[in-house]
N, C-alpha and C positions, 0 to 999 in steps of 0.2 A: 693334398697340400692344405696347410692350416694358415689362414690369413690372420695377421696381427694388426690391430688398429688401436691407437691411443690418441689422447687429446692434450695431455698435460705432461710436464716433466717427470712427475712421479710415475705416471702410467707408462711413459716411454722407458723409464729405467727398468720397470718390471717386464715390459715387452722385450727389451734387449736381453734380459736374463733368459727369457724363454727362447728367443731366437738363437742365443749362444748354445743353449742346451740341445736344441733340435735344429741344427743348421740345414739339414736335408729335408725337413718336414715343414718348415715355416717360411712365410714370405711377409715382409713388412710392407704395409700400405700407408704411404704418407699422403699429405695434402689435406684438403678439407674433409672433415670426418664423414659427412654425408656421402661424398663421392667415394671415399675410401671404403665405406661399408658396402655401397652398391657394387663397386668393382670386385671386392673380395667375395661377396655373396654370389656373383656370377661366375667367378673363376675357381673358387676353392671348395673343398669338401667340408671343411669346418672353419669356424671363425672363433677367435678369442678377442673380445672387445674390452679394453681397459677403460670402461666408461660406466656411468650409472645405468642401472637396468631400465629405468624409465626412458632415458634417451635412446637406448638401443631398441626398446620396444617400438618407439615412434619411428625410428629409422627403418626397422625391419617390416613393419606392418604392410606397407604396399608391395613388398617383395615376396611375401610368403605365398606359396602355391599349394604344395602337397607335402605332408610330413614324410612320405616315402622317398621324396627326392630332394627336399630342401636341405641345405647344409645344417649341421649341428652347430649351435652357437653357445658359447660360454662367456659370461661377464665376470670380470674381476674388478672389485671396487678400488677406489683411489688409494686406500691404505694397504691393499693387498691382504685383507683379512679373509675374504670369501671368494670362492670360485663357483659361480652360480650356473648350473645347467639350465639354460633359458629356452632353447628351441631344439627339437630333434634329439630328445634324451635317448631314445632307443635307435630309431632309424638313422639318425645323423651321428650317433655315437657321442652325443654331448655329455651323457652321464659319465662314461669312462674318461672322456677328455677332462671333465671337471676334476675328477679324482687325480688324474695325472698332473694337471696344472697345479692343483693344490699341493701335491707331493713335492713338486719342484720349487714352488714359491713359498711354501710354508703357509698356504691359505687353507681355510676350512672348506672342503667341497660341500656344496648345497645341492642336493638332489631331491626333487619333490615328486618324481614319478611314483605312482601308487605302489607298483610292484616292488620297486627298489626300497621303498620306505618300510615295507613289511617283510622284506627278504625273500620274495617269490620271484624267480626268474621270469622275465617277460617272454611270452610265447614267440614274439618276433625277435628275440635275442639269442635263440638256441643254435644259431648257425645253420639252420635248415630252411629251405623255401617253405613258406607258410601261406595257406589259403583259408578263406572262410571268415567266420564271425570272430575275429581276434578280440575286438573290444568287448563283445558280449560274454565270451567264455572267460576272458581275463577278469571281467567284473564279477562273474560267478565265483571264480577262485578267490577273489578278494573278499567276497561276502560270505564265504564259507558254504556256498551251495554245492551239492554233489556234482562233481565233474568226473566222468568216466574216461579212463584211458583205454582206448581200443588199439592195441599194438598188433597190427596184422603182420608186421615184420619186426624183429628184434633190433633195437637201437639204444645205445646208452644215453639216457636223458638225465639231466640234473633233477634234484628233488622237486616235486610239485605235489601239492596236497590233493591228489586224486582220490576219489571214492574207491577206486579199484585199480591198483597199480598194474595188474596183469591184464586188464581188459576183459571183455566178455562178448561173445557173439550171440548169446542166448538171452532171452527175456528182455527186461527193461534196460535199454541202453542209457537211461538217464536223460534229463532234460538238456544237459550240456555234455558234449563229447569232444575229446581230442583224439583224433585217429592218426596213427603212424602207418602210412601206406605208400607203396610204390605203384599202385594201380591207377589207371587213368579214370578216376571218378571225381565227381564234383562234390563239394561240401554240402551237407544237409543244413537244415535250420539249426541254429545254435551249435554249430560244429566247426572245429578247426582241423584242417588237414596239415600234417607235418610230412614233408617229402625228404626222407633220408636218401643219401647217395648209395643205394644198394645194387644198382645195375651196372654190370660191366659188359660193354659191347665189343666183341672181337670182330676185327675187320681185316679182310683180304682185298687186295686191289691189284689189277694189272697196271703196268707202267703207263702213266698218262691217263689213268681213269679220271673222268670229269668229277669235280667236287659235287655237282648236282646229282650225279648218279650214286656216289657214295652216300650222300646225305639222304637221298630218296629211299635207298634200300634199308638204311637204319631206321628212318622214321616210319616206313611201312611195316617193318618188323615189330616195332614198339606198338604201333596203332593196332595191328591185327591181334597182338597178344594182350591188348588192354593194359599196357604199361605206360607210365608217365615219363616223358622225356626229362622232366625236372629231376628225376632220380638217377639219371645216368652219371656215374662217377668218373668214367674214363673210357677212352677207346684204346683197345689193345691190339697189337699186331706184331709181326716178326721184325727184327731189327733191320733187315734189308729194306723195309718199307718205312724206315724212320723219317725219311725226308720226302715221302711221296706227297706231292702238292694236294691231290684230291683228299687224302686222309687228313692232312693238316688243316685244310680249309673246312672240312666237315667238323672237325673237333673245335675249331674256332667258332663256327656257327652255333655249336651246342654249348660252348663255354666250358669245355672239359679238356684235360691234358691227354696226350698220347703216350701210352706206356708200351715199351717194346721188350721183346724177349728173343733170345738167340734161337736159331733153328734147332739146336740140340735140345734146348729146354722144351720147346713145343713138341718135338718128336717123341718126347718121353711121356706126354699126356695122352691118356686113352680117350678117344673120341668116337662117337657113333657113326661119323660119316667121313672116313679118311679118303684121300684122293691122290691119284698119281700126278695130277697136274702141278699142285704146289710142291710136291716132292721133287719133281724135275726142275721147277723154277727156283725154289729157295731152300730146298733141302729138308723139308718136313711134310708129312702127309696131310697136315691140317694147319691152317693159319687161323681162320676165324674162330672155330670151335675151341681149338687148343689154347689160343691166346685168351679167350674168355674164361676158360676153365683152369688155367695154370695156377691160380690162387685158390682153387676150390669153389664150391657153390653148387647151385641147382641150375641145370640147363633148361631155361624156359623156352627159348627159341633155337632149335637146331639150325645148322647152316642153311641159309637161303641166298639165292643169287638175285642180283639186280635184273630188272627187265628193261629191255631197250625197245623203243617203238619201231625201230627199223629192222628188228629181228636178228641183228648181229649178236655175236657172243657176249655174254655178260662180262663186265669188267670189274665188278665189285661183289663181295660176299660179306655176310655178317652173321653173327650168332649172339644171343643174349643170355647172360648168366646172372642169377640173383645171388649176391654175396652178402649175407646178413651182416649187420654191424658187429664188429668185434667188441666184446666186453672190455672194460678198462679197469685195471686194478692199480690204485695208487697206494704205495706203501709209505706211510707218512710218519716222520719223526717229529714228536711234539716238543723236543727239547727237555731241559731239566725240570720244568714246572712253571717258571715265571712266564706270565703272558707276554711280556715284552721280549722274551727270547724265542717265542714262537715265530717262525719265519713267515713273511708274506706269502710265499709259495705254498706253505702248509695251510694257511688260512684259505687260500684260493681252492685248494684241493678239497678241504672240508666242505666248503660251500658248493662245490661241484658234485659231490658224492650223493647218489640216490640211496646208497646203502652204506652204513658205517659199521665196521666190525672192530671190537676192541675189548680190552680189559675194563671191567666196570669202573674202577677208580680213575682210569685215564679218560674214559668217556665223560665222567663228571667234570673233568677239567675243561673240556671244550664243548660241552653240550649247548651252551649259549651261542656258539658260532655256527651251529647247524641250521640249515634252512628248513622252513616248515615242509613237512612231507618226507623228511629223511627217515628211512627205516633203520632203527638201531638194533644191532645184534651184539649184546654184551654178555660177558661171562667172567668167571672169577679166576683167581690164581691157579696155575697148573693146567690150564686148558689151551696152551699156546698152539699145539699142533691142530687141535680141533678148530680154533679160530682161523688158522691158516687155510685149512680145508674148506671152511665155510666161506671165507672171502673169495677163494678161487672158484668155488662152485657158483657163487652169486655172479661173478664176472662172466662165467661161461654161459650164463643165461642172457648175456648181452647188456648187463647193467654197469653203471658207473659206481665203483666200489672204492671205499677208502679203508685200509687196514692200518690202525694206529699203534704206535709204540712209543715209549718214552725215549728221551735222548735222540740219538740217530737210529732209525729203524733197522739199519744194517749192522749195528754194534750190539751184540748180546740181545737182540730183539727179534722182530717179526719178519724181517726181510728174508732171512735164510730159510725158515720153514715154508714161507709162502712161495718163494722161487723154486724150492725143491718140489713143491706140489704143482706149480703151474707148468704149462707147456706153451708152444707157440700159437695156440688157438685164442689167446687173449693178449691185449696190450698191457704191459706192466711199466709203471712209472715210479721211480724212487725219488722221494722228497727228503733231502738231508735235514738233519736237526743238530742242535748243539748237544754234545754228549755230556754226561756227568763228569767225565775226566776233564774236559775243557772248561766247563763251568767251575769246577773245583779249582783248576789251575789259575783261573782269572782271580779267584778270591785269595789264593795263597801267594800270588806274585807272578813269578815266571819259572816254575819248576820244570816245565817241559821245553826249556830253551834249546836243548840238544836232543840227541836220540832218546827215544822213550818207548815203552811198551805197556800195554794194558793186559792184565791177566785176571781171569775170574777164578776165585778160590772155591766156587761151588763145585762139588763133585757129584751133583745130581746127573749130569750128562757127560762128564769127563772123569775118567778114573784118576784118583789122587796121584798115582804113580806118574801119569802124564803131566799133571799140573806141577808136581814137584820137579820134574825134569826141566820144565820151562822156567820155573823160578830160578833154579840153579844156573841155567844158561844165561839168564838176564843178569844174575849176580856176578858171574864170571866175566861177562862182557861189559860190566860197569855201565849198565843202561838204567836210566830212571824208570821206576816201576810204579804203575797205578794199579791197585788191587780193587777189583769189583767184587761184590758179594763176599765181603771179608769174613763175616761172622754172623751166625744166627743162634737161636737158643739151642737148637739141636745139632749145631755144627760149630763148636767153639775152639777146636784145637788146630785148625788149619792155619789161621793167621799167626799164632805164635810160632808154628813150625816154619812158615814162610819167612818170618822176620829173622828167625834163627839162621836160616840159610843165607840171607842177605848179610847178616852180621859176621859171617865167616869171611866176607870180602870187603866190608865197609866198617869205618870207625863208629864207635858208639855215639859220637856226636853228629853223625850224619843227619841232616834235617829231614823231618817227616811231616807231611801235611795231612791233617784229618778234617774232612769236610762232610757234614751231614746235611741232607736235604739242600744241596747247593741251589742257590737263587730263590728259595722259597721263604715265605715270611718267618717260618720257624727254623730256618737254617742256622748253622753255626760252622765256624772254621777256626782252626788253631794250628800253630806250628810247634812241634815238639822235636824230639830226637829219637833215633833208633833205640837208644837205651831207655829213654824216658816214656815211650808209648806204652800205655796200659791197654792191652787188647780188650779188657772187659768194658772199656768205654766206647767200643765200636759195635755197630750193628749193621743190618742189611741195607739201611738207608745211607750208609757212609761209604765214601771212597777214601782210600789211604794211598798217598803218594810218597814214595821213598826216593830221596835224591840219590845221585851218584857220588863218586868221590870228589867231584868238583863243585857240587851244589853247596851254596852258602846261605846263611841267614843274614840278610842285610835290612836293617830297620824293621825287623819283625817279619820280613817277607822272604819266602824261599826264592832263590835265584840260581838257576843252572846256567853257567856262562856258555855262550855260543862259541867262544874261542877266537874272537876277532883279534887280529894282531895289535891294533891300536890300544885295546884294553890291556894287553900284556905289557905294552911299552909304558903305560901310565901307572902300572901297579908297582 
């Protein structure tokens, strides 16, 4: 919950705007300001104070205890110009809150945390449990001192300026180290441990098994195998045990979810220690081992039974599997080129990527948005399939990868070859972008107001016979057509041929839009006609949109009517 505190009418107006935007996340605290701040500080995870920062500092000073547990506090000035992250920038989420508040109120977010200021993710903001000398290692990263990444288990991390991204077990580990591990070890001097959720614990339990017994067998298995409980991702079991109180209570104590599978799914998993008992009870020869292994991974602890001091039969079993982090491939559309048409989601994925793969000219467009430490793999025109293979291969190494393309990555771009190369061993995220056709349409007017189709005239990957058949079908169906890749120096006859096909079904006066480098500083756009278009004025940086029989030019703009009845009645 976010507590909202104000002292003036202007502050209250801004406060109420925030409360209206986030009705389920906010609570307004009225009354004397000092009392309101104290109550909100005790009851909320975050605060937004519409007060001067000096006043808030004085009010908070006696309340502050530990940055790991104190609420994040944001101050917004009387004029609503700035949203200042004051306390708990990372631990309390005040930095992100300042950005969110700024976005809603039109205020400039002010974040002074050192890592945010230079574009380096904080080690305590990676979404993983962290131990050790966070301040010292972070300071070394900021100062440019060598910090070694020791990745004992693969896990996709955002870019950080490590001296060695792959880590090393030999020789000099460096004065500062970030170790990614699921082993139960303590941090050394000048070392940070990141605890990824790599461990899956399969659990079997008899009806009524005590929670203490279930928890004891799990913790004992982890302890004897030298594994950290902070790295347990989930407890897995058969769906017949989905409501078993002992399993649910153990999961609650460990702070992890319970994932269940059908007996049929578990019976299909090959395990080293099958048993007749679970087969008779729930229909599968293994619960603990099979549930842990169903998603793949390395069996670290085979099935073990709980021990009861009274010598009665065990009521719980467990097995532990290491499931390395899946690599993540984000296929990102950069839009038509203008920075303000690059989506916020695309910017976030670029900042998240530890490895960026793309065409060199596209990389140049967004190089300034990448964080320090991002590894860039760029190549020239014609290497699309190689870029797709490279991006997938990097993701399979457990890395966070962004593969970029212009427009929307799924439209004549990189998503298709990348997804054809990828399999279910990595996570793939598509990030949509504004296409050249849409950017051109916005400049031309409303040419795509009804049914429309995009056709590439490049015959490098598609035989011309197929392209011609598609153009003819669009012409006969009276659909608005946008031509991509219309003409190049070595390929100058396809556009005239396509226009001739359309002219068999449309009047010479049919409006045609010609847009080059849509949205870019050197861009241009014009509206002509099917008879008036000179193909020699078109190149590969151009999109050509040909209207249908209903498209009109109105005040110099292309308009394809949607066909609303009220429009017909007024014409």
